[in-house]
C-alpha positions in Angstrom: 105.1 67.2 128.9 108.1 67.0 126.6 108.1 67.6 122.9 110.1 65.2 120.8 113.1 67.1 119.3 112.3 65.8 115.8 108.7 66.9 116.0 109.9 70.3 117.3 112.3 70.6 114.3 109.7 69.6 111.8 107.2 72.1 113.3 109.8 74.9 113.2 110.5 74.3 109.5 106.8 74.0 108.6 106.1 77.2 110.4 109.0 79.0 108.8 108.1 77.9 105.3 104.4 78.3 106.0 104.8 82.0 106.7 106.9 82.6 103.5 104.7 80.6 101.1 101.5 81.7 102.8 102.5 85.4 102.4 103.3 84.8 98.7 100.0 83.0 98.1 98.1 85.9 99.8 100.0 88.4 97.5 101.3 90.1 100.6 105.0 89.5 100.0 107.3 89.0 97.1 111.1 88.7 96.8 111.8 90.4 93.5 111.7 94.0 92.4 111.4 92.9 88.8 107.7 92.2 89.1 105.0 93.7 91.2 102.9 91.7 93.7 100.4 91.1 91.0 103.1 89.7 88.6 103.3 92.8 86.3 106.8 93.6 85.0 108.3 96.7 86.7 108.9 99.4 84.1 110.7 102.8 84.3 108.3 105.7 84.6 109.9 108.7 82.9 107.9 111.0 85.2 109.5 109.4 88.3 113.2 108.7 88.4 112.8 106.8 91.6 111.5 103.9 89.4 115.1 103.4 88.1 116.4 100.3 89.9 119.9 98.9 90.1 119.1 95.7 88.3 118.1 97.7 85.2 120.5 98.6 82.4 121.7 101.8 80.9 119.9 100.8 77.7 116.6 100.6 79.7 117.3 104.1 81.1 118.3 105.4 77.7 115.1 104.1 76.1 112.8 105.3 78.9 114.2 108.9 79.1 115.1 109.2 75.4 118.7 110.0 76.3 121.6 108.5 74.3 123.8 106.2 76.5 126.9 108.2 75.5 125.3 111.3 77.1 124.7 109.5 80.3 128.2 108.1 80.4 129.7 111.6 79.7 127.6 113.2 82.4 128.5 110.7 85.0 132.2 110.6 83.8 131.9 106.9 83.1 134.2 105.3 80.5 133.0 105.8 76.9 133.3 102.0 76.3 130.9 101.2 79.1 128.4 98.6 77.8 124.8 99.9 77.7 123.6 96.4 78.6 125.5 96.6 81.9 123.5 96.5 85.1 123.4 99.9 86.7 124.5 98.8 90.1 127.4 96.8 88.8 128.8 99.5 86.5 128.2 102.3 89.1 129.9 100.4 91.9 132.8 99.5 89.7 133.3 103.2 89.2 132.8 104.1 92.9 129.4 105.5 92.4 125.8 104.6 93.3 122.6 104.3 91.3 121.4 107.4 93.4 124.0 109.4 91.5 122.3 108.5 88.2 118.9 109.3 89.7 120.1 112.7 90.9 121.5 113.5 87.5 118.2 112.5 85.8 116.3 114.7 88.2 118.5 117.7 87.5 118.3 117.0 83.7 114.5 116.9 83.8 114.3 120.2 85.7 116.0 122.1 82.9 
């Protein structure tokens, strides 16, 4: 028995998309770190620096940890004219750093 190539192609696409959309419908999988599986917005938890994500901004971090952006920029040796609205990952990578460097600094600062 041979399967028609067109039927095989359609079945492959249906199976592929079925897994993705079925998982989303069952709340097992989601593709964004900006919302949880239940649809709630991800917020920074000041008690847990690991909740700081690269898509967040320095203004978000500043507000959550009650630290002026200028203090963050000075501690990480970033230019003083860095925009607080800049995404963490973009600004950090442009300065040859990673978001983990910010998280490490926040951890050390909270231990004081």
